[in-house]
Structure formats: C-alpha cells, structure tokens
N, C-alpha and C positions, 0 to 999 in steps of 0.2 A: 554124140551121147555123153561123152565125158564134160562136154561145155554146159550141158543142160543140168547134169547132176552138179557141177559146182555151182550153177547159178541158183539152183533150188537150195543147196545148202547155205548160200551166201543170203537169200532171201528168208530161209527159217531162222538162221542165226541172228540177223539185223532186227526181225520183227520179234523174236523171243526176247532179245535184249531191250528193245524198245518197251514192249509191253509188259514185261518183267513179271509175270504170273506169280512167282513165289513172294516178290517183294511187294505185292498188292494185296497179300492175305491180310495184313492190319487194317487198309483201308476199308475192305470189305466187311471186316468184324467191326470196324468204327461205325459204318453206315447201316449196318443191320442188326447190331447188338439189341437184343430185346424184342425183336420181331419174333413171330410165331415160325416154328420150322418150316411149315409148308410154305409160308409167305417168302421167306429166305429162298427156298429150292427154287420158287416161281420167278423170283428176281434175279437169281443165278442165271437160270435158263434163257430168260428173255434178254439180259444183259450181254451174255456171250453171243447170242444168235443175233442181236441187233448190231454188235460191234464188228462181228465178221462180216455181215451183210453191208455194212457202211464201207468197209476196207475193199470188198469185191466190187462194190460200184465205182470206186476210185481207180481201181485196177484198169478199168474199162474207159472210165469216162473222167478221170481225174483233172487232167489239164483243161478239158472242155468245160467241166463245171466250174473250176477256179476263173477261167477266163470270162466266162458268160457273166458271173457276178463280180468280177474284178476283185478277186480276193487273192491277196498274197500269202505266202507261207508265215510271213512275219505277222500279218492280221491275225491268223489263226492261232499263233503262239500267244498274243496278247489276249485274245478273247478266252482261249481255254485257261490262260493264267488266272484271268479275273474270275472266272467261273470256279475254279479250284480254291481260289482264296475266300470267296463267299462261303464255300462249303467248309472250309477248314475253321472259319470264324463261327460258322453255325455250330459245328461239332464242340467247339471250346466253350462257347456261351449259351448252353441251353438247348441246341439243337430243337429249335422250334419248327423248323420245316418238317425233321423227321417225326415230330409229334404229331403234326398235320397227316402226314402220310398213315401213321398208325390209326388215327382216329377215322380215316376214311378207310381204312382196311376192315372197320367193322361195320361198314355200309356198303363197300362196292370192291370189285377187283382192280380199281384205279389205284390203289396204294402201291402196286408194283410199277408205277411209272417212275418210281427211283431208280429202276433198271435202266430207264432210258437216259436220266439225268441224275446224278452225275456218272453213274457206273459205265454205261456203253460209251457215252460221250460226255465229257472229255478224258475220263479216266484209261478206258481201254480202247478207244480209237481216237486217240487225241492228235495233236498237230505233228508229233514225232511219227506216228504210225501211218498216218494220212501220208505225209511227205515221204516216206519210204516207200510205200506202195506205188505213189505216183512216179517217183524217180525210177524205180525199178521196172514198172511196166512200160516206160517210155523208152526204155533201152533193149527191148526183146520182142519177139513176135507171139502168135497165138499160143504156142507150145509153152513158152515162157510166162505168158501171163496164167495159163491154166496151173503151171508149177507154182506159180505166187498163190493162187488160189488154194492149192493143197498146202502150202506152207502155212496160210491164214487159218485154215481148219485145224491142223496140228496144233498151232500155237492155243487156239481158243478150246481146244479141247483139254489142254494142259490148265488153262484157265478155269475151266469148269471143274476139274478134279481138285484144284486148289480150293475152290469154293466148297466142295464137298467135305474136305477135312478140316475147313475152318470152322463147320459146325461143332466138330469134335473139340477143336481148340476152345470155342466158346464155352462148351459145356465142363471142359476142365477148368477153365480160369474162373468161371462164374461171373457174377454181375460186377462185382469190384475190380476183378482183374480186367475184364472186358472195358470197364470205364476208364482204367488206367492207361491201356493200350489205344483205345479210342483218342484221348486227349494226345498222349505222346505223338500219335501218328498224325493228328490235326495239326500239330507244331510242324512236323516234318512236311505235311503237305502244304502248309503255308509257305515255308521255304521254296519248296518246289515251285509253286505258284509264282512267286515273286522272281524265280529265275526264268521262268516262261516269259513272263511280262518284259524283263529286262532285255532278254535274247530278242524278243520281238521290236522292242524299241530300237535296240542297237542295230538290227537288221535294217530296220526303216530309215535311220538315219545314215547308214553306210549306203544305202541305195539312192540318196538324194544327191 
C-alpha cells in the first residue's frame, strides 16, 4: 500500500509541475480576454475535460499509439513548440484567429473550439504531460494506472479552479490590464515554444 501511495504522489507532483495550473492563468487570460463570460466558462470546461481525456487515453495506450504512428517524443516537442509559437505571434500581432473565433461565436457554438486548440492541446496536455503519463504507466500495473487517472483528475480540477478565478482577475484588471498581460505572456510563450522546438531537435540529433 505504501508503494502505491508513494507512486500516486509521484504521479500527482509530476503532472502538477508539468501542467502548471497557476502558471497558465496568464495564458488563459491572453487567449480568452474580451470573450463573453459564458463562452469563457464553456471553453474552460471543454479544455479541461479534453485535456484530461487525452492523458487518460495515453495512460492505457500511449506507447501503442506512438509506435503505430511512428511518433517520437522529440517529434511531439517540435510540433507542440511550433503550434505554441504560432499562437504567441497571433496574440502579439493582432490575434486574427481569436477575432475569427469571436465572430463565429455570434453564429454558432463552434467558437469554443479554441478549447481544443491551443488550450487542451498543446498547452494543457502537451508533450511533457503526455510523456509523463506514458512513462509512469509503463512501469506499473492496473491499480497504478487507476492512481494516475486519479492524479490527472485532481490536476485538472485545479486547472478548472484557476480558470474560474481568472474571470475575477480579468474584471479587476480591465481591458488595458488584460491586453498588457496578454502581450507579456505571448513573449514568454514564444520563449517556451522555442525551448520545446530546440529540445526536440537536440533529442533527434542525439538519437542519430
């Protein structure tokens, strides 16, 4: 029992650090600033649900999926980094894609597809989180896998709570404050994306 307890806290700590719910509050604000409260709430719920389901799938079928499609962790890092870089540039220079989502929100519920990209993937279930659950699940039995799922549920519960409080932060900061945070976060996000890309490239080079 003590081994399972230790394993659970290891999984919980690892995923919490990688997903980093508090640290992603500015990102969530940057991507949803200016949207209606109901739409932001829907995006939050959808993003956390999809991100958690993605990781749960990789708990049970991670290596099989990656082997089937011949995908390496390094490849995931490069792809995730490129996607994050595109988003950061979009936020810094006009956010045309976000304006597109806002226009579509007036006509249909498809606007909350922003919850899928880039929030659920790659921000909340990116290469790091996927790698973590694949590695953790490969070294344990069925009970251990269930404990990983519990850890995933707890981490994304915290993510959901940070989203709820982010709405209050947006109201306190106002439009100008939110714009400033959005652009600062975009610069940081660009730096993170470059690190992902170079980590993936270096991993590829070392594997040759």
